[in-house]
Structures are given as structure tokens and as C-alpha cells.
C-alpha positions as CSV (number, residue, x, y, z in Angstrom):
1,M,1.5,-57.2,23.4
2,S,-1.1,-58.0,26.1
3,V,-1.6,-61.3,27.9
4,V,-4.6,-63.2,26.5
5,F,-6.1,-66.3,28.0
6,E,-9.2,-68.4,27.3
7,T,-12.4,-68.8,29.2
8,F,-13.7,-72.3,30.0
9,G,-15.7,-72.1,26.8
10,G,-12.6,-71.2,24.7
11,F,-13.3,-67.6,24.2
12,P,-10.4,-65.1,24.4
13,W,-10.1,-63.2,27.7
14,T,-7.6,-60.4,28.5
15,P,-7.1,-59.8,32.3
16,M,-7.4,-56.2,33.2
17,Y,-5.4,-55.6,36.4
18,V,-6.2,-53.0,39.0
19,D,-4.1,-49.9,38.3
20,T,-5.4,-46.9,40.4
21,F,-7.9,-46.2,43.0
22,D,-9.6,-42.8,43.5
23,K,-10.0,-42.5,47.3
24,N,-11.9,-39.3,46.9
25,K,-14.9,-41.3,45.4
26,C,-14.9,-44.1,47.9
27,L,-17.9,-44.4,50.3
28,G,-16.1,-46.9,52.5
29,C,-18.7,-49.6,52.1
30,G,-16.0,-52.3,52.0
31,R,-17.6,-54.6,49.4
32,C,-14.6,-54.6,47.1
33,I,-12.3,-55.6,50.0
34,K,-14.5,-58.5,51.0
35,L,-14.9,-59.6,47.4
36,C,-11.2,-59.8,46.5
37,V,-10.0,-63.3,47.2
38,Q,-6.4,-62.4,46.4
39,K,-6.3,-59.9,49.2
40,V,-5.2,-57.1,46.9
41,L,-7.1,-54.5,48.8
42,G,-6.9,-53.2,52.4
43,V,-8.3,-50.5,54.6
44,E,-7.0,-47.0,55.0
45,T,-8.2,-45.0,58.1
46,Y,-8.1,-41.2,58.2
47,E,-9.8,-38.3,59.8
48,D,-12.1,-36.3,57.6
49,D,-12.6,-32.4,57.8
50,E,-15.1,-32.7,60.5
51,G,-12.9,-34.8,62.8
52,T,-14.7,-38.1,62.1
53,E,-12.7,-41.2,61.6
54,R,-13.3,-42.7,58.2
55,Q,-12.3,-45.9,56.5
56,I,-11.8,-46.3,52.9
57,A,-10.3,-49.1,50.6
58,K,-6.8,-48.9,49.3
59,I,-4.6,-51.0,47.0
60,D,-2.3,-53.0,49.3
61,N,-0.9,-55.9,47.2
62,K,-1.0,-54.8,43.6
63,D,1.3,-57.6,42.6
64,H,-1.3,-60.3,43.8
65,C,-4.0,-59.0,41.3
66,I,-5.2,-61.7,38.9
67,G,-7.1,-59.3,36.7
68,C,-10.7,-60.3,37.3
69,Q,-12.0,-56.7,37.9
70,S,-14.4,-57.9,40.6
71,C,-13.5,-54.9,42.8
72,G,-14.5,-52.5,40.0
73,S,-17.7,-54.5,39.2
74,I,-19.0,-54.2,42.8
75,C,-18.0,-50.6,43.2
76,V,-21.0,-48.3,42.9
77,R,-18.8,-45.2,42.7
78,R,-16.4,-46.6,40.0
79,C,-13.3,-45.8,42.1
80,Y,-11.0,-48.3,40.2
81,T,-9.2,-48.1,36.9
82,F,-7.7,-51.1,35.2
83,K,-5.1,-51.8,32.5
84,S,-3.9,-54.9,30.7
85,K,-0.4,-56.3,31.3
86,S,1.8,-55.5,28.3
């Protein structure tokens, strides 16, 4: 059974929590990291095939996710997948 809450207007709302992140799709724009007020996301630095240092998002504190899906909404590459809490 999933967790169901209500919106301010009384409509049912089921939070969808961040589940996975596809780092191969990430552009490294950082919009999702800035948007997450719960500080669920962080930065991962790595060196690409050409020797250039790159930064991409990563899931740091999954347990802090409130299920708002803001990170997925702002992501132009759709790097995030979500699931409900059962």
C-alpha cells in the first residue's frame, strides 16, 4: 500500500521518491541540485575520456527525499526515476 496525502485543496497526492539517477544522461547543469531544498542531491566529479574534469549530479541523501519530484521536473534529460513508498 502506498502512502497517500492530501494537497491543500484536499485532493489526494502520492509522493514519488527519487529512486535512481542515470549519470550517463546528466549534462552537469546543476539545476536539480540547486532546486532540492532537502539537500538530497550532491555533486560527483570525474574525468571524462578526453581528460576533462566534469561534474554531474548524484543522489547523496536518499533518506531525506520528501517525494516532490522537483529534481525530475527541472531535468531536461530526464535522468531521474521515482517510486512510491510502499
